[in-house]
N, C-alpha and C positions, 0 to 999 in steps of 0.2 A: 379508242377513247369514247366514252359515252357522251351523249349531248350535254353541253354545259347548261347549268341553271344560273339565272340572273337574280341578284338581290341587292337592295339598297339598305344600308345600315346607318342609322344616325349615331354619330360619335361625339361624346362630350369630353370637355377638358382640354381640347387643343387650343393652344394660345398663340402659336406662330407657325410659319411654314415648316420649321424643323420638326414640329410635332406631326403635322400631316405627312411629311416625307417619311418619318420613322414608322408611322402606322402602315403607310403604303408598302415600305420596304419589307416589313415583317410579314404582311399578308402575302406579298408576291413570292416570298420564300417558301410558302406552304405548298404542298403537292396539289397540282391541278387548280391553282387559284390565280386569277388575273384581277388585280384591284387598282382602282384609282380613288384617291382620297382628296376631297375638295374642302379646303379650310374654311372658305366663305360660307358654304351651305352646311358645313359640319356633317358631311355625309360620305360614306365609303360605298362606291359602286363596285360590286363584286360579281365576277363570273367564276363559277367553280364546278368541278366535276363531282357530282354527288356520290360516285362510287369510291372516291378516295377521301373526300372531306365533306363534313356537314356544316350547315350554317351555325350550329352550336359550337363547333370547333373554332370557327372564324370569330364569333363574338367572344369566346373564351380567350383567344389569342390577343384580341384588342384589349381586353380587361387586364390581361397579364402584363402588357406593355405599360399599363398605368392609366389608361383612359377608360371612360364609361360608355355604356351603350344607352342611347336615348330610348326610354321606355314610356309608354302611356298606360294609364289605368282606366278601365271601363267598368262601370257598375251596370249589371243587367238584371231585369226582372225575368225570372224563369217560371213559366207556368206548366202545369201537367205533371209535376213530381208528386208521387204518392208515398214513397218511403225512402229509407236511407239508401237502398240499392240504386234508386234513380239518381240521387245527388252524387253518389260515389261514381256511378257510370259516367255522368257528364263530366265530372272533375277529371277522371282518368283519361277520357278521350281528349278533352281540351289541353291537358298537360302534355299529351303526345303530339299536339299540333306544332308544326314548325312556326317559329316566331312567337310562341306563347312562353313567357318565362315562368309564370305561376298562375294557376287558376284555383280558387276555392269556391265551393258551392255550398250554400247554407240552406238546408231543407226547411228549417224553422222560419226564416225570413223570406224564403223563396227568392234569394239573391245569388248572383254569381259575381265575384270580383275577379277581373282578369287583368294581369299585367302583361303587356305584349309589345312587340317591336313593330312600330307602325310602318316600317319599310318592308316588312315581310308579310304582315297580315293586318286586316282592318276590322273594325267593329262589325261590319256587314258580314264578312266571312265568318266571324266567330258565331254570330247569330245563326247564319245559315247552317253551320256545323251542328249547333244544338238542335235546330229544326230537323236536320237529317236523322238525328237520333230519336225523333218522335215527340219532342217537346216543343213548346213555343217560347220565344224569348224576344225581348225588346229592350232598348235603352231605358234605364231606370226612370220611371215616371216620377212626377212630383208627388209629395205626400198626400195631397187631397185627392189627386187622380187615383193613386194607388188605394187609398182608403175606400173610395167609392167602388172600385173594381172588387175589392175584397168583400164589401157589403153585398154586391150583386152576386158574387160567387157563393157567399153564405146563404143568401136567399134562394138561389137555385138549388143548393144542396138540401135545403129545408123542404122545398116542394117535392123533390125527388124522394126524400125520406117519407113524407106524408103520404104520397101516392103509393109507395112501396109498402108502407105499413097497412094502408087500407086493403090492398090486394092480398097481403100476407095473413090478415086476421082470420079469414075463413080457413086458410090452410093450417094456421096455428091450432084452430079448433079440432082439426083431424088428429092432432097429437093426443087429444084426450082419449080418442079411440085406441091409439097405439099404446099409450102409457097406462091408462086406467080402465080400459075396456068399456068406457061409457058409450052407450048406443046413440048414434046421431042419425039425423035424416039421411037417407040413402044418397041424396044429391052431393053431400059433402065427400062421400067416398067414391064418387064417380070419377074415373081417371081423366075424362075429357073436361069435366068441370074444373078439376085441379090444373089440368094442362092450360086451360083458358086463363086462369089466374096467374100461374107461374111464368108463362111465356113472356108477357110484357115486362115482368120483373127481370127475367133472365136476359132478354135481348134488347130491351129499350132502356130501362133504368140501369141495368147491369152492363150495358154496352161499353161503358168507360173501362171496365176491367179487361174486356176482350181487346179493346183498342190499345190500352197500355201494354198488355201482354205481347200483342203482335209487334208493336214498335220496339219493345225491348228484345224480343227473340230475334227479330230481323237484324238487329245490330249486335247480336252475340251476347246480350246480357239477359238478366232475369231479375224481376222484382216481385213485390207483393201481389201485383195484378196477376202474375203467372200462377201463383198459388191459388188465388181466389177463382180465377177462370177455370183452372183444372179441377178443383174440388167441386164447384157448383155444377160445371158441365157434366162431370161423372154422375152426380146425383140426378141431374135433369134428364140426361139421355138414357140412363138406365131406367128411369120411371117411364119415359116415352116408349122404350122397348117393351116394358111390362104392359103399358096401355095398349100397344098394338096386339099383344098376345090375347087380349080380351075380345078382339074383333072375330066374330064367328064362333066365339067360345064363351057364351054368357055365364057358364058355371065357374070360369077361372077367377081366382081371387088374386088380383095383382098386388105386388109389393112395391108400393109407390114411395118415392122420396122427393116429390115435388116440393113438399113443405120444407124439407132440409135445404134445398138450393135457394128457395125464396126467402126463407127466414135468415139464412146466412148472409145474403146480399143486404137485407134490411138491417140486420144487426151491424154489419160492416159499415154501411152508410151512416148508421146512427153513431157509431164510434168515430167515424171520420168527421161528422158534423160537430160532435162534442170536442174533438181534438182541435179542429180549425177554430172553433169558438174560443177555446182555452188559449190557443196559440196567439190569437189576436190580443188577448189580455196580457201576454208576456211583453208586448211592446207599449203597454199603457204609459210607462214612465217617459218614453220618447214623445208620445202624443201630448202628455202634460207639459213637457218642455216646449214643444212647438206652440201650444196654446198660450204660453206666456208672451208670445210675440205681440208687439203692437201691430194693429191692422192699418191705421192711417196716421198721417203726419200733417201738422198745420205748418205749411211752408210760407215764408215771406218772399214774394216775388213782385218786383217793381212796386214795392211799398204796400202790396195787398196781401191779406191772409188767404191762402188757398189750401183746402183740404185735399190731399192726394194719397193714393195707396202707398204704403211704406216701401213697396218694391220700386217706386218711381223716384225715391229720394236719391240724390247724387252727392258725392263728396263735395263740400263747400256750401251746400244749401244751409240757409239760416232758417231755423224753426222756432216757433213759439210753443212753449209747453206750459199748460195751466195746472193748478193744484189738482191732484187726483188722477191726472193723466200719466200714461207710460211714456218714457223717453222712446222716441221712435227708432233711433239708431244710436251707435256709439258717437260721442262728440265731446265738445268742450263748451263750457258756459261762456257766453260773450256778454250777457247783460242780465242783471238781477241776482238775487240770492235765494236759496231755498235749502230744504233738507230732503234727502232722497232715501227711500226704503230700498236697500240693496239686498234684502233677505233672500230673494230668489237666487242670488249668486253666492252670497257669503254665508247665509244662515244666520247673520247678525240681525237681530230684530230692532236694534236702536238705529233710527235714521241718521244718515251722515250729512253733515253740513257741507254745502257746496257754494263757493263764491265764484266770481269772475276768474276764468283760467282753469277752473277745476274740471277734471275729466268726469263724464257721466257715461253710464253703460246702457245700451239699448234694452228696453223691456223692464228696467227698474222704475219705481213709482215716484213721481214728484209729489211731495207731501203738502207743502204749505206756501210756496211762493211761485209767482209767474216768472219764468226765465226765458231768455233767448239762447239758443245753442247752435253751434256750427257742426255740421256732420263731418266726422273724420273717417268713419268706417261704415260701410253699408253692405247690404246683401250678405254674401257668404263670409265677409271679412269681420263681421260683428262678433262680439264675445259670445252671444247666445248661439249663433250659427256654428262657432267653433266648438262649443260644448255639445250641441246636437250632433255634429260631425264626429266628434271624439266618441260619443256614446254609440253612434251607428257603427263606427269602425270596430269598436270593442265587441259589439253584439254580432257582427258579421265574421269576426276572426275565430279561428279554431284553437281550442286549448289542447296541449299535448296529450291530455288524458283521453281525447276524442279519437286519436289516431287508431288505437286498437279496435274500437267500435266500428270505425270506417272500414278497416281491413276485413273484419269478420262479416260485415254487411255485404261486402262484394262477393263472398263465397257462400253466403247463407242459403239463398234460394235453391241453387243447384243441389246442395247437400240435402235440403229438406225434400225436394222432389225424389232424390235418390232414396231417402229413408221411406217415403210414402210407397215407392215402387217395391222396395224390399219388404215393407209391412204387408203389402198386398200378396206378394209371392209366399211369404212365410205362412200367412193365414190360409191361403187357398191350397197350400201343399202340406203343411204340418199341423196347424191348429185345428182347422176344420176342413180336411181335404175335400176338394171339389165343391165346397159351398161358397158361391160367389158373393152373396150379400154381405156376410160379416167382414169379408176381406175388403170389399168396396167401402163399407162404412168406416172401418179402421183407417184405411188409407186416406179417405176424405178428411177424417178428424185430424190426421197428421198434417195434411196440407193446410187446413184452415186455422189450426192452433198456432202454428209458427208465426212469429211476428217480428220481422226485421225493423218495423217502424219504431217499436219501443227502444231498440238499440240506437237507432239514428237520432232519436229525440232526446235521449238521456242527457247528453252534455249540452247541446246548443240552447235548450230551453232554460236550463239552470244559469247558463252564462248570460242569456238575455235578461232574465229577471234579476240576477245578481248585479249586473252592470247598471241596469235601470234603477234598482234600489239605491245603488251607490251614488248615481247622478242626483237623485232626489235629495240625498244627504249632503251633497257637496263634494263627492269624491269622484274623480274621473279616471277610470282605468283605460290605458291605451289599447289593450287587447286582452282576449281570453287567457293567453299564456301568462300575462302579468297578474291577472286575477288569481290564477292557479298557483303561481310561484310565491305570491305574497304570504300564503299560509305557512311556508317553510322557514320564514325568517326567524333568527334567534339573537340578532343584534341590530340595534338602530343607532346610527350616528347622526347627531343633530348639529347643524351649523349654528353658531351662537347668534350672530347678528341677523335680525329680521326673522329668525325662526323661534328661538327661545325668548329673545328679546324683541321689543317693538321695532328695533332698527332706527330709532329716532331718539337722540338724547333728550332727557328732561331734567329740570332742576328738582333734586330730591331733598335737599336741605339748604336753608339760608339762615344765618345767625345774626344778620344786621337789621337796622331799622329801615323805614320807608325812604329816608333821604339817601341812605347808602344804596338801596336798591335802585333808586332813580338815577343816581350818578353812575352806578355800575352798568346798568342797562344802556344808558346814554353813551357811555364809553364803548361798550361792546357792539353798539349799533354799527360802528364803522368796520367791524371785522366780518369776514365771510366764513369764519370757522364754525363747524356744526355746533360746538359748545356755546359759542357766542349767540348763535340763533336760538338756542334753548333758553339762555338767560333773558334775551329780549322778549321771547314768547311768554316767559314766566311773568315779566313785569307787565306786559300787555294784559294778561289774564287778571292780574291784580289791579288793573286800571291805573297804573302809574303813567304819568305824562312824561314823555322823553324830552330831554333838552338837546340844544345844538352843541356839537363838539367843536371847540376852537382849535385844538391840536390833537392828533392821534398818531401813535407810534407802536408798531408791533415789534416786540423784542423776541426773535425766534428762539424757541425752546424754553422760554421763561415766562412770557405773558405780554401785557400791554401797558402803555402809559398814555394818559389823556389829560387835556386841560378843558374844563367845563366851568363856565361862570367864575373864572379866576381861581378855580380849585384844581389841585393836582391829584390825579387818581392813578394808583398802581393796582393791577390785578394780576396774580400769578403765583409763582412758586416761592418756597422759602428763600432760595438763592436770590430771587428778584428783591425780596424784602431786605435781606441781609446786605446786599450790594447798595441799597439805598438807605441803610442805617435805620430800618424800621424794626422796632421790638415786637416780635410775635410769639414770645415764649408762652403766653397764656392760651394760645391756640393749638399748641402741640398735641394735647390729648384728643381733642375733637378731630384734628387733622388725621391722626393715626387711625381713629375709629372709622372714619369715612373711607380711608384707603384700604383698610382691611376688608371692608364691605364691598370692595371692588369699584368704588366711585372715584371720579376725578375731582379732587378738591382744590379750590383756588382761594388764596388769601386776598383780602381787600384792604387797602390803606388810603386814607384821604388826608392830604396835607401832612404826610409823614406820620399819621397815627393810625394804628391797626383798628379796623371798624367791623370786621366779621369774616365769615367763610361762606363761600357758595360751593355746594357739591352737586356735580352733574353726573348722571348715569344713564345708560341705555336701559330703561326699565324692563323688567321681566313681564312677559304676557301674563294676564290673569289666570289663564287655564294651564299654564306650562307645568306647574307642579303636579296638578291633577292628572294631566295627560301622561307624564312620566311615571306616576304611580300606577296608572292603568297598564302601561307597557310592562312594568315590573310584575304586576299581577298576572300578565299573560306569559311570564317566564322569559322576557327578553332582557338582555343586557343593554343599557343605554349609555352611549358615549357622547362627548361633546368636542367639536372642533372649533378653535378660535385663533385669531391672530393676536389676541391680548396676552399680556404677561401672565405667568403662572399664578401670581397672587390674586389678581382680578378674576382669572378663570376659575380658580379653586373656590373663590367666594360665591360666584354665580352657581357653580356646580353644587355647592353645599346647600344653597337656598332652595334648589329645585329637586335635589335628590338624585343627581347623576352619578353613575358608578365610576367612570374613568374619563380623564380630560387629556386632550392633545392641545397644548397651548403654544403660542408663538408659531403657528403654522401659516406659511405663505399660501396664497390662493393656488399656485402651481403644485404645491406639495399635498394638497387635500386628497387627490386621487391615490397617491402613494400610501397615505394613512388608511384609506379604505382597503387597499390591497394587503396592508399589514394585518388588519383584523381578519380578512378573508383567509390569510395564510394560517390562521389559528383554527381553521376548520369551521368558521362561522358563515352563515348565510346572512348577508348584510344589506340593510336598507340605508340609504343615504338621504337625509332630509335637508334641502337647502332652498334658497330663494331663486335658484335657477340662473343667476347671472354669472358670478365668478365660481359657482359650484358645478357648472356644467360637466367638466371632465370627471369629477367625483361621482356625480349622478349617473353618468354613462358607465363608470367602472363598477359601481355597486350592483349586487344581484337585483335589487329593485331601487330605482331612483324615484324619489318622491319630491316633487316640486311644490313649494308653497306659492301659490299664485293668487291673484285677485280677480280671476275671471278674465280680465284682459290679457293675462299671461298664460292662458289656458293651453296654448299649443307649444309649450316649452319642449323643444325637440328632444333634449337629452333624457327627460324624465319618462318613467313608465306609468307613474300615477301622478295626478295633479290634485292638490288639496285647494279648493276654492276659498278665498278669503283669509287664508293664513291661520285658521282655527286648528291648534295642535291636537285637540281632542279627537279630530277626524282621523288621526294616524292610528290610534288603537282601534277605532271603529273600522277602518279600512282592513286591518288584519283580521278583526273579528268576522267581518263580512266575507272575506276570502275563505276563512275556515268554514263558515256556514255554507258557502256555495260549494266548496269541495266536498263537504259531508253530504250535501244534497245530491251532487253528481254521483257520488259513490252509492248512495241509496238507490238512485235511478238505475245505475248500471247493474247493481246487485239484483234489483227487481227484474230488469230486462233479461239478464243472463239466466237468473234463477228461474224465471217464468218459462223461458224457452227450454232450458235444460231439463226441468221437471215435466213441463207440459207435453213435449213430443213423445217421451217414452210412455206416459200415461195414455195418450191417444193411440199409440201404436199397440198397446196391450188390449185395446178395445174397451177401455173403461170409460170413455167419454163419447156421448152422442155428438155428431157433427155440429148440431146447432149450439150445444153448450160450449164446444171448442171454439166456435165462431164468436160467441158472446164474450168468452174469455179473451180472445185475440183482440176484439174491438176495445174492450175495457183496459187491456194492458197499456195501450198507448195513452189513453185518457188518464190512467192512474200516474203515469210518468209526468205528463204535463201538469196535472193537478199537484203532484208533489213538488214540482219546480215552482209553482205559484205560491206554495207555502213560504218561500223565501221573502215574499212581499211583507209578511207579518213578523219577520225576524226583528227583534229589538236590538239595535246597535248603539 
């Protein structure tokens, strides 16, 4: 038996000693495993024989028994990646590490997200493993620190490019002699003059390519650096060899390619500079979100106003917010009244009135009143922080369409090196037998035209710009895969309450006089029913003074009876009126009209005489009809789910133009209705308010939660619409289609460029410096095409 390995695994979901005993028993039945499970610490201490069992088998067995494995997630900044082969290599190596469940590396954001078992591996070990591969890594820096690092890096690239360009210009001039036969001063054609200019470019400015190539090859990988180092070294060392042949042989006319190696490096640095610059613009949406944050808060401590950084605010702090200032954090109004501009969250330009007890969201703007507020959510818990995190997670995630590009990038460089060697052999043996130079030039062109970077950038740059554009519009995609899948939808199911309607009943019709309204509202004041609240609100809006109620009685299923100022009031159904001998025959036509329109109509009688009707309904959102029409224009079937009776449901569906209705659906049946539509071969989006709709949101192909910013992290949803604006649903689908179209353009260009470019270079039809320029610009064109998404009208 080989030496046992020791591991500690965190186990979740154990509630009593029977649980821990069960896990322990199951583990000890495995071959070569000795385990002890501690319920208190929620840890399994395991000694196992690695020749018979792996830690993966052990964690799988724990999960099969019905418990979870405690995992931690780390976000790392990874420096030194130059192309998709780098990110693929790091990802592949990390995913093979014991204790790492999943690692994704994003070349565009230069981030690695690693989910790992803290009992088996820690952050330091993960960082060390990345460093062993020849890259640098550290725990994710805060936004400002990272931004300043990127600015320094860009500045360094700029200076390297300027120096390289200055040294390359005289070598570029020598091409006039090669291409056009223009005579130049003899110094320009001197091999040692060219050597003096090319050497700093090759080994000082271009050292990054050698360094990257060495680190990759040492670890059994290959990336773009390998191609550049091979191509430029071949040109440089062949020129050096030709230079040595002139020593003692002044009549020899050397064939120099110093300009090829120098200009290649300069062009590639230029391309990388443009690419890095463009990539920094793909995260502009995130920067704009971060800039919305309030920087300081005016906190009341010991009766004094103190200005402190917003990071120092704690839950429970009382803050003073003056007109024109931003709400520092999420909280509740404790004193004063104001209106708040919440457009940054909801897109709604009309300020929202806020009174004592009202919730306010951090970074929204206080318009016209001084208020005091109590902090309820601070730091990472605020709505804005949740939005930023959601956008970051989406930008860092991989869309399924990217997998193919990642696989190809992994094999790309070795294949290109193979093609370059084959090109050299074919040229020197078949095309121009024994002629070294054309063979060398053709193989260099093959090496430098191939571009794995364009493949690696095609998808993540589009996903980053697309999710950023969506966030600016008020749409939060949880990940790249949801952004990709949204364009496949052909059916949308809308929950009625709170989605199509306001979710708050309002008085739509009232046929009585002011005295009737006064007595009606005064009577309903004693009821807690939502319809009663709507009637009281209607009276308040009409500045009706409410009276004290002497008697109040709720009559279940029928209505209410009240006594006010010696007057008897009945409000309710036909049966309530009939039971109390009140004649309501004149109200029948109006009553039927209101009920057919899906409204709840109540009859009012005072002292035995019919006085009017009040009709209450959950009113339809202003933009519901327009949003549904837009969904129809996009070719989607629109359905509605509601617990209402068929008559009311059909009335609402008719008003907004909905195709099909599921009425009298209980909350627990909503997910079944989604499955019913899916069974018809439809790709279904479920749109709900995320409370009782959670199972249906999770069941649908795409779950869309209608949130108000504070509900941004609804777990079951794949997409969150901020502020409940229904027009954002067709916009989300349109944006998904635009992003996928953009990704396909990028992949077509990247694949097409490499497929066409490599054979053309192999045929000797491209000078190496033209091939290098094409390679440098291919990445830039992919990123520039992704940035076009910013201008898409949704």
